[in-house]
C-alpha positions as CSV (number, residue, x, y, z in Angstrom):
1,M,16.9,-15.2,10.6
2,T,14.0,-13.2,12.9
3,L,11.4,-10.6,11.1
4,D,11.7,-8.0,13.5
5,L,9.4,-5.0,11.5
6,G,9.4,-3.2,14.7
7,E,12.9,-1.8,14.1
8,A,12.4,-1.6,10.6
9,L,9.3,0.5,10.7
10,R,11.6,2.8,12.8
11,A,14.2,3.4,10.6
12,S,11.9,4.6,8.1
13,F,11.2,7.8,10.2
14,L,14.6,8.1,11.6
15,D,16.9,6.8,8.7
16,Q,14.2,7.1,5.2
17,Q,16.6,5.7,2.4
18,D,14.4,6.6,-0.6
19,P,14.9,10.1,-1.8
20,E,11.4,10.7,-2.5
21,L,10.1,9.9,1.2
22,Q,13.1,11.4,2.6
23,P,11.3,14.7,3.1
24,I,8.1,13.3,4.5
25,A,10.1,11.4,6.7
26,S,11.8,14.3,7.8
27,A,8.5,16.4,8.8
28,I,7.4,13.9,10.6
29,T,10.6,13.6,12.8
30,D,11.1,17.7,13.0
31,A,7.5,17.7,14.7
32,L,7.7,15.2,16.8
33,D,9.5,16.1,20.4
34,Q,13.1,15.1,21.0
35,W,13.5,11.8,23.9
36,Q,17.5,10.9,24.6
37,A,18.6,13.5,21.9
38,A,16.5,11.8,19.2
39,P,13.2,11.8,17.7
40,A,10.3,10.4,19.9
41,V,9.7,7.2,17.7
42,F,9.1,3.8,19.7
43,A,9.2,0.6,18.8
44,F,8.3,-1.0,22.5
45,R,5.8,-0.4,25.3
46,P,6.2,0.8,28.2
47,L,7.1,4.0,26.9
48,P,9.4,5.4,29.5
49,A,8.5,7.7,32.2
50,D,9.8,10.3,30.9
51,A,9.0,10.1,27.2
52,P,7.5,13.3,25.8
53,D,3.8,14.5,24.9
54,L,4.3,14.1,20.9
55,V,5.5,10.5,20.3
56,I,5.4,7.9,17.7
57,I,4.6,4.5,19.0
58,I,5.0,1.6,16.6
59,E,2.7,-1.5,18.4
60,E,3.8,-4.9,17.8
61,D,2.3,-7.2,15.2
62,A,-1.5,-7.0,15.3
63,A,-1.8,-10.2,12.7
64,L,0.3,-12.2,11.6
65,S,0.0,-14.5,8.5
66,D,1.4,-16.0,4.9
67,E,0.7,-16.9,1.6
68,D,2.0,-19.5,-0.7
69,G,4.7,-19.4,-2.5
70,L,6.5,-21.8,-4.4
71,T,10.2,-21.5,-3.0
72,S,9.8,-19.0,-0.8
73,S,8.4,-17.7,2.3
74,R,5.5,-14.8,2.4
75,P,4.6,-13.6,5.7
76,I,1.9,-10.9,5.9
77,C,2.2,-8.3,9.0
78,Q,-0.4,-6.1,10.3
79,R,0.7,-3.3,12.2
80,D,-1.0,-0.4,13.9
81,I,1.4,3.0,14.6
82,K,-0.1,5.7,16.1
83,V,0.7,9.4,17.1
84,Y,-0.1,10.7,20.7
85,G,0.0,14.4,21.7
86,R,-1.3,16.7,24.3
87,R,-5.1,17.9,23.7
88,G,-5.6,21.8,24.7
89,S,-8.1,24.2,24.2
90,P,-7.9,25.6,20.3
91,G,-5.2,28.7,20.2
92,D,-3.6,27.4,23.1
93,E,-0.4,27.3,23.0
94,G,0.2,23.6,24.7
95,D,-2.4,21.9,22.3
96,Q,-0.8,19.7,19.7
97,S,-4.3,18.9,18.0
98,A,-3.1,19.8,15.0
99,A,0.0,18.1,14.7
100,V,-1.2,14.9,15.6
101,E,-3.5,15.2,13.1
102,A,-0.7,16.5,10.2
103,I,1.5,13.9,11.0
104,G,-1.3,11.2,11.1
105,F,-2.0,11.9,7.4
106,Q,2.0,12.2,7.1
107,M,2.2,8.6,8.2
108,R,-0.3,7.4,5.7
109,E,1.7,9.5,3.1
110,L,5.2,7.9,3.8
111,F,3.5,3.9,3.9
112,H,0.9,3.8,1.6
113,R,1.7,1.4,-1.6
114,Q,5.6,3.0,-0.8
115,K,7.2,-0.5,-1.1
116,F,10.4,1.1,-0.3
117,S,9.5,2.9,2.5
118,V,10.2,-0.1,4.6
119,Q,13.8,-2.0,4.5
120,A,13.3,-5.0,6.6
121,E,16.4,-7.2,6.9
122,G,16.7,-10.4,4.8
123,Y,13.1,-9.5,3.0
124,S,11.3,-7.6,0.0
125,V,8.4,-5.7,1.0
126,T,6.2,-7.0,-2.2
127,E,3.3,-4.3,-1.1
128,I,2.3,-2.4,1.7
129,V,-1.1,-0.6,2.3
130,A,-2.1,2.2,4.7
131,R,-5.2,2.4,6.5
132,G,-6.7,5.6,8.2
133,P,-5.6,7.7,9.9
134,V,-8.4,7.0,12.7
135,A,-8.3,8.1,16.2
136,A,-6.3,6.2,18.2
137,P,-7.5,5.2,21.8
138,V,-6.9,7.6,24.6
139,D,-7.4,7.4,28.1
140,D,-8.0,10.4,29.2
141,D,-9.5,13.6,27.8
142,A,-5.9,15.7,27.8
143,T,-4.5,13.4,25.3
144,I,-5.3,13.1,21.2
145,G,-4.2,10.1,19.2
146,R,-4.2,9.3,15.3
147,M,-3.3,5.8,13.9
148,I,-2.6,4.2,10.6
149,N,-2.9,0.4,10.3
150,L,-0.2,-1.1,7.7
151,T,-0.5,-4.4,6.0
152,I,2.8,-5.5,5.0
153,R,3.4,-8.4,2.1
154,L,7.2,-9.4,2.7
155,R,9.1,-12.0,0.3
156,R,11.9,-13.9,2.0
157,N,14.9,-12.9,0.1
158,P,16.8,-16.1,-1.3
159,A,20.2,-16.8,0.9
Protein backbone atom coordinates (compact mmCIF):
# COMPACT_ATOMS: atom_id res chain seq x y z
CA MET A 1 0.00 0.00 0.00
CA THR A 2 1.48 3.32 -1.04
CA LEU A 3 0.79 6.68 0.48
CA ASP A 4 -0.49 8.92 -2.34
CA LEU A 5 -1.58 12.16 -0.73
CA GLY A 6 -1.66 14.03 -4.05
CA GLU A 7 -4.82 12.34 -5.24
CA ALA A 8 -6.33 12.38 -1.74
CA LEU A 9 -5.77 16.14 -1.51
CA ARG A 10 -7.17 16.64 -5.03
CA ALA A 11 -10.29 14.72 -3.97
CA SER A 12 -10.59 17.07 -0.99
CA PHE A 13 -11.36 19.83 -3.48
CA LEU A 14 -13.32 17.89 -6.11
CA ASP A 15 -15.21 15.30 -4.06
CA GLN A 16 -15.32 16.52 -0.46
CA GLN A 17 -17.09 13.96 1.74
CA ASP A 18 -17.48 16.02 4.93
CA PRO A 19 -20.85 17.85 4.74
CA GLU A 20 -19.52 20.78 6.79
CA LEU A 21 -16.58 21.26 4.42
CA GLN A 22 -18.45 20.72 1.13
CA PRO A 23 -19.52 24.39 0.83
CA ILE A 24 -15.91 25.55 1.23
CA ALA A 25 -14.61 23.05 -1.35
CA SER A 26 -17.44 24.02 -3.74
CA ALA A 27 -16.69 27.73 -3.35
CA ILE A 28 -13.06 27.05 -4.26
CA THR A 29 -13.78 24.86 -7.28
CA ASP A 30 -16.55 27.17 -8.53
CA ALA A 31 -14.03 30.05 -8.60
CA LEU A 32 -11.40 28.08 -10.56
CA ASP A 33 -11.06 27.95 -14.31
CA GLN A 34 -12.03 24.68 -15.99
CA TRP A 35 -9.65 22.22 -17.63
CA GLN A 36 -11.05 19.24 -19.52
CA ALA A 37 -14.53 19.85 -18.05
CA ALA A 38 -13.30 19.80 -14.45
CA PRO A 39 -12.02 22.45 -12.03
CA ALA A 40 -8.32 23.11 -12.62
CA VAL A 41 -6.80 21.27 -9.63
CA PHE A 42 -3.52 19.58 -10.55
CA ALA A 43 -1.63 17.01 -8.47
CA PHE A 44 1.25 16.78 -10.96
CA ARG A 45 3.86 18.86 -12.70
CA PRO A 46 4.53 20.08 -15.30
CA LEU A 47 1.13 21.56 -15.96
CA PRO A 48 -0.40 20.83 -19.36
CA ALA A 49 0.34 23.41 -22.06
CA ASP A 50 -3.37 24.25 -22.27
CA ALA A 51 -3.83 24.73 -18.51
CA PRO A 52 -5.91 27.81 -17.68
CA ASP A 53 -4.69 30.81 -15.68
CA LEU A 54 -6.56 30.30 -12.38
CA VAL A 55 -5.37 26.94 -11.05
CA ILE A 56 -4.52 25.03 -7.89
CA ILE A 57 -1.31 23.01 -7.83
CA ILE A 58 -0.74 20.32 -5.21
CA GLU A 59 3.00 19.91 -4.96
CA GLU A 60 4.94 16.73 -4.16
CA ASP A 61 5.85 16.04 -0.54
CA ALA A 62 8.11 18.81 0.76
CA ALA A 63 9.09 16.53 3.64
CA LEU A 64 8.18 13.02 4.69
CA SER A 65 9.09 11.68 8.11
CA ASP A 66 7.48 9.54 10.76
CA GLU A 67 6.94 9.31 14.47
CA ASP A 68 7.05 6.25 16.67
CA GLY A 69 3.95 4.16 17.12
CA LEU A 70 3.98 0.97 19.15
CA THR A 71 1.89 -1.01 16.70
CA SER A 72 1.35 1.28 13.71
CA SER A 73 3.12 3.27 11.04
CA ARG A 74 2.69 7.02 11.57
CA PRO A 75 3.93 9.11 8.65
CA ILE A 76 4.14 12.90 8.81
CA CYS A 77 3.88 14.62 5.43
CA GLN A 78 4.40 18.24 4.52
CA ARG A 79 2.84 19.54 1.31
CA ASP A 80 2.47 22.92 -0.33
CA ILE A 81 -0.76 23.73 -2.11
CA LYS A 82 -0.59 26.75 -4.39
CA VAL A 83 -3.15 28.81 -6.23
CA TYR A 84 -2.08 30.91 -9.22
CA GLY A 85 -3.83 33.46 -11.37
CA ARG A 86 -3.30 36.39 -13.68
CA ARG A 87 -2.31 39.73 -12.12
CA GLY A 88 -3.69 42.84 -13.74
CA SER A 89 -4.46 46.42 -12.89
CA PRO A 90 -6.99 46.88 -10.08
CA GLY A 91 -10.47 46.85 -11.60
CA ASP A 92 -9.15 45.23 -14.78
CA GLU A 93 -11.53 42.50 -15.98
CA GLY A 94 -8.66 40.04 -16.39
CA ASP A 95 -7.23 40.63 -12.90
CA GLN A 96 -7.56 37.50 -10.75
CA SER A 97 -5.73 38.87 -7.71
CA ALA A 98 -8.82 39.03 -5.49
CA ALA A 99 -9.84 35.48 -6.46
CA VAL A 100 -6.34 34.14 -5.73
CA GLU A 101 -6.30 35.86 -2.34
CA ALA A 102 -9.78 34.55 -1.45
CA ILE A 103 -8.96 31.00 -2.55
CA GLY A 104 -5.78 31.07 -0.45
CA PHE A 105 -7.81 31.76 2.69
CA GLN A 106 -10.50 29.27 1.69
CA MET A 107 -7.84 26.55 1.26
CA ARG A 108 -6.64 27.28 4.79
CA GLU A 109 -10.21 27.04 6.09
CA LEU A 110 -10.74 23.75 4.23
CA PHE A 111 -7.71 22.04 5.78
CA HIS A 112 -6.60 23.75 9.02
CA ARG A 113 -7.42 21.44 11.92
CA GLN A 114 -9.96 19.64 9.72
CA LYS A 115 -8.72 16.06 9.97
CA PHE A 116 -11.73 14.72 8.05
CA SER A 117 -11.01 16.95 5.04
CA VAL A 118 -8.53 14.39 3.63
CA GLN A 119 -9.31 10.70 3.09
CA ALA A 120 -6.04 8.85 2.42
CA GLU A 121 -6.64 5.22 1.49
CA GLY A 122 -5.35 2.89 4.19
CA TYR A 123 -4.61 5.73 6.63
CA SER A 124 -6.41 7.93 9.13
CA VAL A 125 -5.50 11.58 9.51
CA THR A 126 -4.74 12.25 13.16
CA GLU A 127 -3.87 15.93 12.73
CA ILE A 128 -3.62 18.47 9.94
CA VAL A 129 -2.25 21.98 10.32
CA ALA A 130 -2.21 24.64 7.61
CA ARG A 131 0.24 27.55 7.57
CA GLY A 132 -0.44 30.56 5.41
CA PRO A 133 -1.58 31.68 2.97
CA VAL A 134 1.64 33.37 1.98
CA ALA A 135 2.96 34.60 -1.36
CA ALA A 136 3.81 31.75 -3.71
CA PRO A 137 6.84 31.98 -6.00
CA VAL A 138 6.10 33.34 -9.47
CA ASP A 139 8.14 33.59 -12.65
CA ASP A 140 6.90 36.98 -13.84
CA ASP A 141 5.01 40.11 -12.81
CA ALA A 142 1.88 38.99 -14.69
CA THR A 143 1.24 36.12 -12.26
CA ILE A 144 0.03 36.16 -8.66
CA GLY A 145 0.18 33.20 -6.32
CA ARG A 146 -0.66 32.22 -2.77
CA MET A 147 0.20 29.01 -0.98
CA ILE A 148 -0.51 27.11 2.18
CA ASN A 149 1.77 24.53 3.75
CA LEU A 150 0.11 21.47 5.25
CA THR A 151 1.59 19.24 7.92
CA ILE A 152 -0.43 16.04 7.91
CA ARG A 153 0.04 13.40 10.60
CA LEU A 154 -1.28 9.97 9.65
CA ARG A 155 -1.78 6.56 11.21
CA ARG A 156 -1.88 3.42 9.10
CA ASN A 157 -5.15 1.62 9.57
CA PRO A 158 -4.94 -2.01 10.73
CA ALA A 159 -5.18 -4.51 7.89
